[in-house]
Each structure stands twice: as structure tokens, then as C-alpha cells.
N, C-alpha and C positions, 0 to 999 in steps of 0.2 A: 783270371789270367791278367798278366801285366805286361804293360807296353815298354819293350825293352829299346826301341829304336824308331825313329821318325824319318821316314825314306822321302827323298825328294821326288820319286816315281814309283810305279808299280815294280819297273824293272830293279830299281835299288832294293827295294823290299824283298823280292824273289832271290837277289843275290845274297843278303844278309840272311835270309830263312835258310837258303841252301848251306851257307856257312855253318849255321848252328846245326842243321841236321847231320852235317858230317862230325859234328861232336856228340851226337845222339841226343839232341834236344829237339824235341818237337815243338812247333808252334803253327801260327797262321798269320795271315795278312788281312788287315782290316782297312777299308776304305779305298782299295785300288780303283775300283769301278767309278769312285767320284771324281776323277780326274776329268771326265767329260763335262763336268759342271763348272770348270774354272771359268771366271766372269761372274757366276752368281755365287760361287763359295769362295772362301778365303784360298789362296794360292798355295799355301804351304801347311804342313803340318797335319794332312789327313790321310796319309797311307803310313800305317804302322804296323810294326811286327810285334805280335803278342806272343808270350811264352807263359807255361805254368807257373805259378807262384813261387814253387820249390826250385825251379831251374833258372829265375831271375838272375842272380848273383853269379851265377857260372856264365850265362849268357852276355851279360854286362862285361865280364872280364874278356870273353872271346872276342867280342865287338871292339872293346878297348885296344886290345892286342892288334887287332886286324888294322884299326884306323892310326896306329902308332907307325905302320910300316907302309901306308900308303904316301905316295910321293906328292909333294906339294902341286898345286895347280899352276900350270903354266900362265905367266903374265901377272901373278897373284900380287907380286911385290913389285914395287915401282923401281926397285934398284935394278932388277932383271932387264930393264929394258935399254936398249943401247942409247947412250946420250948424243946429243948433236943431231937429232933429226930435222929440226928446224934451220940449223945452218947447213946441212946437207941439200935441203930442199933449195934454199935461196942459192947456193953456188950451182945447184943445177939449173935453176931457172935463168941465171945470169949467163951460164955456158950455152944454154939453149937458145937464148936471145941474141947471143953473140955469132954463133953458127947459124941462125936464120939470116941475120943481117948480112953476113958474109956470102951466103948463098944467094939471098937476092941480090946482092951488089954484083956479083958474077952473072947472073942470069939476065941482068939488065945489059950486059955489054955487048 
């Protein structure tokens, strides 16, 4: 058997295995129970999806097609973040200080 996919968790591994089984490719997951050893084991690369040698190329193609249609992770690009966060914070701080000064001035009368 060959490793066709390294999953970040057992859940991801089962999702990929289910995708392959929908295309009539059988396989198994190796290492999903090692997740409890994080801290003593390396943190990545121990959950793998294995398929038979003769199904390897077809499985890789199915996974490649699946990865191509996945949406990008939110916040993965710096351009996606709104600009001016610091300026907005400073403006809010100044406005809050001015309102607090005005309220304290009125309450002292």
C-alpha cells in the first residue's frame, strides 16, 4: 500500500478516504490514534491515507481535483485584511477620550 495523502487530523483522513470510496477505491487510515501523543510525537504527518499500489495514480488524481475546488482559507492573504486598522483605533480612542472629558465636565457642574 502507498500513502496517497497526509491529513492534519483523523477527521480529514476519513473525509479523504470517503471521497476515494465514492470512486470505488478502497484504502485505510494509518496513525489516526497517534494524535493523543502530540507533545511527545511530531505534530504533523502521522495521519496518512493508504491505498493499494494499483489505485495510487487514480487516487492522487481524485485528490488533486478535490484540492483544486477548495476555497482558500480566510485571512490567508494579507491583502484580504481591511487597511487602516491602526488609524481607526486611534480615531476611536481620541473620540472616546473627548466624550469622556465632555461627560466629566458636565457631571461636575
